[in-house]
C-alpha positions as CSV (number, residue, x, y, z in Angstrom):
1,M,127.8,139.1,96.3
2,K,125.9,136.3,98.1
3,T,125.8,138.3,101.4
4,T,124.2,141.1,99.4
5,I,121.6,138.7,98.1
6,I,120.6,137.4,101.5
7,K,120.3,141.0,102.9
8,S,118.1,141.8,99.9
9,I,116.0,138.8,100.6
10,L,115.4,139.9,104.2
11,L,114.5,143.4,103.0
12,L,112.1,142.0,100.5
13,L,110.5,139.8,103.1
14,V,109.8,142.8,105.2
15,M,108.4,144.7,102.2
16,F,106.2,141.9,100.9
17,T,105.1,140.0,104.1
18,F,101.5,140.6,103.2
19,S,102.0,139.8,99.5
20,C,103.7,136.5,100.2
21,E,100.9,135.4,102.5
22,D,98.0,136.9,100.5
23,V,99.1,135.4,97.2
24,L,97.4,132.3,98.5
25,V,94.1,134.2,98.5
26,N,94.0,137.8,97.5
27,E,96.5,140.6,97.0
28,D,96.2,143.8,99.0
29,P,95.2,146.5,96.4
30,N,97.0,149.1,98.5
31,G,100.3,147.2,98.8
32,V,103.3,146.7,96.6
33,V,102.3,144.5,93.7
34,I,104.9,141.8,93.5
35,N,103.7,140.9,89.9
36,D,105.2,144.1,88.7
37,L,108.7,143.1,89.9
38,P,111.0,141.3,87.5
39,P,111.9,137.6,88.1
40,E,115.5,138.6,89.0
41,V,114.2,140.3,92.1
42,I,111.7,137.7,93.1
43,M,113.8,134.5,92.5
44,P,116.3,134.6,95.4
45,G,113.5,134.9,98.0
46,A,111.3,132.5,96.1
47,Q,114.0,129.8,96.4
48,T,115.3,130.7,99.9
49,V,112.1,131.0,102.0
50,P,110.4,127.6,101.4
51,A,113.9,126.0,101.6
52,A,114.2,127.1,105.2
53,T,111.1,125.1,106.1
54,F,112.3,122.1,104.2
55,I,115.8,122.1,105.7
56,S,114.8,122.7,109.3
57,R,111.2,121.8,110.2
58,M,110.4,119.1,107.6
59,N,113.8,117.5,108.0
60,G,113.4,117.5,111.8
61,L,109.9,116.1,111.7
62,G,110.9,113.2,109.5
63,N,113.8,112.3,111.7
64,L,111.4,112.2,114.7
65,M,108.7,110.2,112.9
66,T,111.3,107.5,112.1
67,A,113.7,106.1,114.7
68,T,116.5,108.4,113.7
69,W,116.5,111.1,116.4
70,S,115.9,110.9,120.1
71,G,116.1,113.3,123.0
72,N,116.2,113.3,126.8
73,A,112.5,113.4,127.6
74,Q,113.3,114.0,131.3
75,Q,115.2,117.2,130.9
76,V,113.8,120.6,131.1
77,Q,111.1,121.3,128.5
78,A,110.8,117.5,127.7
79,P,112.1,117.8,124.2
80,Y,110.0,116.2,121.5
81,F,107.4,114.9,124.0
82,T,104.6,115.8,121.7
83,E,106.2,114.1,118.7
84,F,107.1,110.9,120.6
85,Q,103.6,110.7,122.1
86,Y,102.2,111.0,118.5
87,Q,99.9,113.9,119.5
88,L,99.0,114.8,116.0
89,T,96.5,117.5,115.8
90,T,95.6,120.3,113.3
91,D,98.3,122.4,115.0
92,F,101.0,119.7,114.7
93,Y,103.7,121.1,112.4
94,D,101.1,123.2,110.8
95,D,103.8,125.6,109.6
96,I,104.8,123.1,106.9
97,W,101.5,123.5,105.1
98,D,101.2,127.2,105.8
99,N,104.8,128.0,104.6
100,L,104.9,125.8,101.5
101,M,101.4,126.8,100.3
102,A,102.1,130.5,100.8
103,R,105.8,130.8,100.0
104,T,105.6,128.8,96.8
105,G,103.3,131.6,95.6
106,N,106.3,133.6,94.6
107,L,107.4,130.8,92.2
108,T,103.9,131.1,90.7
109,Q,104.4,134.8,90.3
110,I,107.6,134.1,88.2
111,I,105.8,131.4,86.2
112,N,103.0,133.9,85.3
113,N,105.3,136.9,85.0
114,D,104.5,139.0,81.9
115,N,107.4,141.5,82.1
116,A,109.1,142.2,78.8
117,G,112.0,139.8,78.0
118,N,112.6,136.1,77.6
119,Y,112.3,134.7,81.1
120,D,112.0,131.1,80.1
121,Y,114.9,130.0,82.3
122,F,113.3,131.6,85.3
123,K,109.9,130.2,84.5
124,G,111.2,126.7,83.8
125,A,113.2,126.6,87.1
126,S,110.2,127.9,89.0
127,L,107.9,125.2,87.6
128,I,110.5,122.5,88.6
129,L,111.0,123.9,92.1
130,R,107.3,124.3,92.7
131,A,106.7,120.7,91.7
132,F,109.4,119.6,94.2
133,Y,107.5,121.3,97.1
134,F,104.0,120.3,95.9
135,Q,105.0,116.7,95.7
136,Y,105.8,116.9,99.4
137,L,102.4,118.5,100.1
138,V,100.7,115.6,98.5
139,D,102.9,113.0,100.1
140,L,102.2,114.5,103.6
141,Y,98.5,115.6,103.2
142,G,96.9,113.8,100.3
143,D,94.3,116.0,98.4
144,I,95.3,119.6,98.3
145,P,94.2,122.9,96.6
146,F,96.1,123.1,93.4
147,T,94.4,124.3,90.3
148,E,92.9,127.2,92.1
149,I,95.9,128.1,94.3
150,H,98.0,131.3,94.0
151,Q,95.4,133.0,91.8
152,R,95.2,136.8,91.7
153,G,91.7,138.1,92.4
154,N,89.0,137.1,94.8
155,N,89.4,133.3,95.0
156,L,89.6,133.2,98.8
157,F,88.5,129.6,99.1
158,P,90.4,127.3,96.7
159,S,88.9,123.9,96.1
160,Y,90.8,120.7,96.7
161,D,92.1,118.5,93.8
162,S,92.5,114.8,94.0
163,Q,96.1,113.8,95.0
164,E,96.4,111.5,92.0
165,M,95.5,114.3,89.7
166,V,98.0,116.7,91.3
167,Y,100.8,114.1,91.0
168,M,100.1,113.6,87.3
169,N,99.7,117.4,86.7
170,L,103.0,118.1,88.4
171,I,104.8,115.5,86.2
172,T,103.3,117.2,83.2
173,Q,104.5,120.6,84.4
174,I,108.0,119.2,84.9
175,N,107.9,118.0,81.3
176,D,106.7,121.5,80.2
177,A,109.6,123.1,82.2
178,I,112.2,120.8,80.6
179,D,110.8,121.7,77.1
180,M,110.8,125.4,78.0
181,I,114.4,125.4,79.1
182,S,115.6,123.2,76.3
183,N,113.8,124.9,73.4
184,T,114.0,128.6,74.3
185,D,116.3,130.9,72.3
186,A,119.5,130.8,74.3
187,N,120.6,134.0,72.7
188,S,117.7,136.0,73.9
189,A,116.9,134.2,77.2
190,I,117.8,136.2,80.3
191,D,120.5,134.3,82.3
192,M,119.6,133.5,85.9
193,G,123.2,133.8,87.0
194,S,123.6,134.8,90.6
195,N,119.9,135.4,91.0
196,D,119.7,131.6,91.1
197,V,121.0,130.9,94.6
198,M,120.6,127.1,94.0
199,M,122.4,126.4,90.7
200,N,123.8,129.8,89.6
201,G,122.0,129.6,86.3
202,D,123.2,126.1,85.3
203,M,120.2,125.1,83.2
204,D,121.6,121.6,82.4
205,K,121.6,120.9,86.1
206,W,118.1,122.2,86.4
207,I,117.1,119.6,83.8
208,R,118.9,116.8,85.6
209,F,117.1,117.9,88.8
210,A,113.8,117.9,87.0
211,N,114.3,114.4,85.6
212,T,115.2,113.2,89.1
213,I,112.1,114.7,90.7
214,K,110.0,113.1,87.9
215,L,111.7,109.7,88.5
216,R,111.0,110.0,92.2
217,M,107.4,110.6,91.5
218,I,107.2,107.7,89.1
219,V,108.9,105.3,91.5
220,R,106.5,106.4,94.3
221,I,103.4,105.8,92.3
222,Y,104.6,102.8,90.3
223,D,102.9,100.1,92.5
224,Y,99.7,102.2,92.5
225,A,99.7,102.3,88.8
226,Q,99.6,98.5,88.6
227,T,96.2,98.7,90.1
228,N,94.7,101.7,88.2
229,S,94.4,101.6,84.4
230,E,94.4,105.4,83.9
231,A,97.5,105.8,86.1
232,S,99.1,102.9,84.4
233,T,98.7,104.4,80.9
234,F,100.1,107.7,82.2
235,V,103.0,106.2,84.1
236,N,104.1,103.9,81.2
237,A,104.2,106.9,78.9
238,E,106.3,108.8,81.3
239,I,108.6,105.9,81.9
240,A,109.2,105.9,78.1
241,T,110.4,109.5,78.3
242,L,112.7,108.7,81.2
243,N,114.4,106.0,79.1
244,Q,115.0,108.2,76.1
245,P,118.6,108.5,75.1
246,G,120.3,111.5,76.7
247,T,118.0,111.7,79.7
248,A,120.3,112.6,82.6
249,F,119.8,112.6,86.4
250,I,121.5,114.0,89.5
251,T,124.5,111.8,90.2
252,S,127.8,111.8,92.2
253,G,129.2,115.2,93.0
254,D,126.0,116.9,91.9
255,D,124.2,117.7,95.1
256,V,121.3,120.2,94.7
257,I,122.0,122.8,97.4
258,I,120.9,126.4,98.3
259,N,123.1,129.1,99.6
260,P,122.1,132.8,99.1
261,G,125.0,133.9,101.2
262,Y,124.3,132.7,104.7
263,A,126.2,134.6,107.4
264,D,127.1,134.1,111.1
265,T,124.6,136.7,112.3
266,N,121.0,136.5,113.6
267,N,118.4,135.7,110.9
268,Q,121.1,135.1,108.3
269,M,122.5,131.7,109.3
270,S,122.0,128.6,107.3
271,P,118.7,127.0,108.5
272,F,120.0,123.7,109.8
273,P,122.7,125.1,112.1
274,S,120.5,127.9,113.1
275,T,117.9,125.4,114.4
276,Y,120.0,122.5,115.5
277,G,123.4,124.1,116.1
278,Y,124.6,127.2,117.9
279,A,123.6,130.8,118.5
280,A,124.9,133.3,116.0
281,G,128.6,134.0,116.5
282,E,129.0,131.0,118.8
283,F,129.5,128.1,116.4
284,G,131.2,125.2,118.2
285,N,130.7,126.7,121.6
286,S,128.9,123.9,123.5
287,G,127.9,126.5,126.2
288,N,125.8,128.4,123.7
289,V,123.7,125.9,121.7
290,T,120.3,126.1,120.3
291,F,117.4,124.1,121.8
292,G,117.6,121.8,118.9
293,N,121.3,121.0,119.6
294,L,120.6,120.6,123.3
295,A,117.7,118.2,122.7
296,T,118.7,116.2,119.7
297,G,120.7,113.0,119.4
298,P,120.5,109.5,117.8
299,T,118.3,106.6,118.8
300,I,119.7,103.3,120.2
301,F,118.3,101.6,117.1
302,L,120.4,103.7,114.8
303,V,123.5,103.6,116.9
304,E,123.4,99.8,117.1
305,L,122.9,99.5,113.4
306,L,126.0,101.7,112.7
307,D,128.4,100.6,115.5
308,G,128.2,97.0,114.5
309,T,126.0,95.7,117.3
310,T,123.3,94.7,114.9
311,T,125.3,94.0,111.7
312,S,128.9,93.2,112.9
313,V,130.0,95.9,110.4
314,S,131.3,99.2,111.8
315,D,130.1,102.2,109.9
316,S,132.3,105.3,110.2
317,R,129.4,107.6,109.3
318,L,128.2,107.2,112.9
319,N,131.0,109.5,114.1
320,R,130.3,112.1,111.5
321,L,126.5,112.1,112.0
322,Y,126.9,112.4,115.8
323,A,129.5,113.6,118.3
324,L,130.3,112.9,122.0
325,R,128.8,114.9,124.8
326,G,130.8,115.5,127.9
327,G,131.7,112.3,129.8
328,Q,130.9,110.0,126.9
329,S,133.5,107.6,125.5
330,S,131.4,106.4,122.5
331,I,128.4,107.6,120.6
332,Q,125.3,107.0,122.8
333,G,121.7,106.6,121.7
334,N,118.4,106.8,123.5
335,T,114.9,105.5,123.0
336,Q,112.4,108.0,121.6
337,G,110.8,109.4,124.8
338,G,113.3,107.8,127.2
339,G,115.5,109.4,129.8
340,G,119.2,109.7,129.5
341,Q,121.3,112.0,127.3
342,P,122.1,110.8,123.8
343,S,125.2,112.1,121.9
344,R,124.8,115.3,120.0
345,L,124.7,116.1,116.3
346,G,128.1,115.7,114.6
347,P,130.4,117.5,112.2
348,G,128.9,115.7,109.1
349,L,125.6,117.6,109.8
350,L,126.9,120.7,111.5
351,S,130.0,122.1,109.7
352,S,129.5,125.8,109.7
353,P,126.9,128.6,110.3
354,L,127.3,129.3,106.6
355,Q,126.9,125.7,105.3
356,D,124.9,124.9,102.2
357,G,121.3,123.7,102.6
358,Y,120.6,120.4,100.9
359,I,117.6,120.2,98.6
360,M,118.5,116.9,97.1
361,T,121.7,115.0,97.6
362,A,123.5,113.0,95.0
363,S,123.2,109.9,97.2
364,E,119.4,110.2,97.4
365,A,119.2,110.5,93.6
366,L,121.5,107.5,93.2
367,F,119.5,105.3,95.6
368,L,116.4,106.3,93.7
369,Q,118.0,105.3,90.4
370,S,119.1,102.0,91.9
371,E,115.5,101.2,92.8
372,A,114.3,102.3,89.4
373,V,116.7,100.0,87.7
374,F,115.9,97.1,90.1
375,K,112.2,97.5,89.4
376,G,112.6,97.8,85.6
377,I,111.5,101.4,85.5
378,L,114.9,102.4,84.0
379,N,116.1,100.0,81.4
380,S,119.8,100.8,81.5
381,G,122.3,101.0,84.4
382,D,123.4,98.5,87.1
383,A,121.2,98.5,90.2
384,K,124.0,97.2,92.5
385,G,126.5,99.6,91.0
386,L,124.2,102.6,91.6
387,F,123.5,101.3,95.1
388,Q,127.1,101.2,96.0
389,E,127.8,104.5,94.3
390,A,125.1,106.0,96.4
391,I,126.7,104.7,99.6
392,S,130.1,106.0,98.5
393,S,128.5,109.4,97.8
394,S,127.0,109.3,101.3
395,F,130.3,108.7,103.0
396,A,132.0,111.4,100.9
397,R,129.3,114.0,101.7
398,L,129.5,113.3,105.4
399,G,133.3,113.3,105.4
400,A,133.6,109.7,106.5
401,N,136.3,107.1,105.6
402,I,134.6,104.4,103.6
403,G,137.5,102.0,103.9
404,N,136.3,98.4,103.2
405,Y,132.7,99.1,104.1
406,L,131.3,98.1,100.7
407,T,133.0,94.8,100.8
408,E,132.4,94.1,104.4
409,S,128.7,95.0,104.3
410,D,127.8,93.4,100.9
411,N,126.7,90.0,102.4
412,V,125.0,91.5,105.4
413,D,121.2,91.1,105.6
414,G,119.5,94.5,105.5
415,I,122.3,96.7,104.5
416,G,124.2,94.8,101.8
417,W,123.2,94.0,98.2
418,E,124.1,90.4,98.1
419,G,123.1,89.6,101.6
420,T,119.6,91.0,101.4
421,A,116.9,89.0,99.8
422,D,114.7,92.0,99.0
423,K,117.0,94.5,97.4
424,L,114.5,97.2,98.1
425,E,115.2,96.7,101.8
426,A,118.9,97.3,101.4
427,I,118.3,100.4,99.2
428,I,115.8,102.0,101.6
429,T,117.7,101.2,104.8
430,Q,120.9,102.7,103.4
431,K,118.9,105.7,102.2
432,W,117.5,106.1,105.7
433,I,121.0,106.0,107.2
434,D,122.3,108.5,104.6
435,L,119.5,111.0,104.8
436,G,119.0,111.0,108.6
437,G,119.6,114.7,109.5
438,T,119.8,115.8,105.9
439,N,116.3,115.0,104.5
440,G,114.4,113.4,107.3
441,I,111.0,114.0,105.7
442,E,112.0,111.8,102.8
443,T,112.9,108.9,105.1
444,W,109.5,109.1,106.8
445,I,107.7,109.0,103.5
446,E,109.9,106.2,102.3
447,F,109.3,104.2,105.4
448,T,105.5,104.6,104.9
449,R,105.8,103.5,101.3
450,T,108.1,100.5,101.9
451,G,108.1,99.5,105.6
452,Y,111.9,99.7,105.7
453,P,114.1,99.7,107.7
454,S,112.4,96.7,109.2
455,D,111.9,96.2,113.0
456,M,112.0,100.0,113.6
457,P,110.8,100.5,117.2
458,L,108.0,102.9,118.1
459,P,108.6,105.6,120.8
460,D,108.3,104.1,124.3
461,I,105.8,106.8,125.4
462,T,103.2,106.4,122.7
463,N,99.9,104.5,123.1
464,R,99.6,104.0,119.3
465,P,100.3,100.6,117.8
466,N,101.7,102.0,114.6
467,R,103.5,105.1,113.2
468,P,101.6,108.0,111.7
469,I,101.5,108.0,107.9
470,R,100.4,111.5,107.1
471,L,99.7,115.0,108.6
472,L,96.3,116.6,109.3
473,Y,95.1,119.6,107.5
474,P,96.1,122.6,109.6
475,T,93.9,124.9,111.7
476,S,94.4,127.7,109.2
477,E,92.5,125.7,106.6
478,Y,89.6,125.0,109.0
479,A,89.5,128.7,109.8
480,G,90.0,130.2,106.3
481,N,88.8,127.5,103.9
482,T,86.2,125.8,106.0
483,A,83.7,124.7,103.3
484,N,86.4,122.9,101.2
485,V,88.3,121.2,104.0
486,S,85.5,120.2,106.4
487,P,84.1,117.4,104.1
488,F,87.2,115.3,104.7
489,N,86.1,114.8,108.3
490,Q,89.6,114.3,109.6
491,T,90.2,113.1,113.1
492,V,93.4,112.2,114.9
493,D,92.9,108.7,113.7
494,T,93.1,109.9,110.1
495,A,96.9,110.5,110.6
496,F,97.3,106.8,111.3
497,E,94.7,105.1,109.2
498,T,94.0,107.0,106.0
499,S,96.8,106.4,103.4
500,I,98.2,108.6,100.7
501,F,97.1,107.2,97.4
502,W,100.4,105.6,96.5
503,D,100.5,103.6,99.7
504,V,98.8,100.4,98.3
505,D,100.1,97.9,100.8
């Protein structure tokens, strides 16, 4: 069934290439009108296409912007040379903006769908997933077009909304989605079922996912809200809803994944192994790897944190995250931009050409809940217990033996609860270890927000004294929406000096 779904997605992408792109601006009057299609047809592609950007490009970028991934800069094609020199321009990873802005348009089509029938489950799930991606657009770019985006008609030049407003609006829309799913007539609502290639129509899980996204947004803007009265009023009201009895979040064994029926053939592989693994039909064959596999390995900073050099605690996740290359007797790291060949990505990240794509892991959600309890945002739960549950979930997902790690690391500064003065440092450092290779973009954003892990080295080939904190608006905006984007007057320095609104330090 899932193989049929992914083949249908590919066919739809061929049919609606112009529609998916033009939903950002204007629909071709001579083309197939995607609005006339029922949500059952649109949903699999609406979920799958933006996820491919998230799992591959956004994940990879985040791992390169923090000291997670390295590569041999002296080999042919000098992998990641642009990234490690911090050559951020309007073309730098511009596909993130272009793909998320355009491809989430199909979620909007479902939200606005007026076909006969009770599609509240489809619409609620689409509101939640669109909020998930638009949060990342704000976290990476700041102000974005929002209220005028994805409109049918002649709005070719959507204006920009303030990032604070977008955040609050997204949280409100998540609330609306939860209400819609919870209060619809279950007897008449059309079941998403296998058309939902993320949760197979499990609406309780969609609500847990929604609450977790909302919690992440509240945690991210919590410090900002202490300095802004309007935001404080809004955030305090939302915190109250998160503390209502019965509010549930993503927890152990509850990873949010996507798999429309990935197959070991060209253009149908799971996005991560397709980018950072092996050619179709060659999984595990070291002689037929992708460029991402050939180029990518860990940093010395990460290896020494996990092999016990830095902490005196050996972390078995190292040998699941990374694997030996020929001639190596132990996992080897490299500096970002240095010569020498680091070890390759390991079986905890590359398990199969058909592997699930991770949208949000249970461990990420648990680290988030630990921070929320520690800060007093959630008034129930045990912060240390959630922290250690998150670590256990991380080991389990990666297939690593946790052994006595929780006990041995507990009193270690930086990675253990009792041994770390600022508990936030332990939470974020462990989250960085856990999500490296799985959700790298989250680790970059979290480093920008918190400064953890501490002492993270810069690439040895950059002339910049600090890490970039955002992306620049892409060339496509300057070409197609000039009047609205030009007043921001962005330069390369903007990526290093102009903070996203929640970054108050």
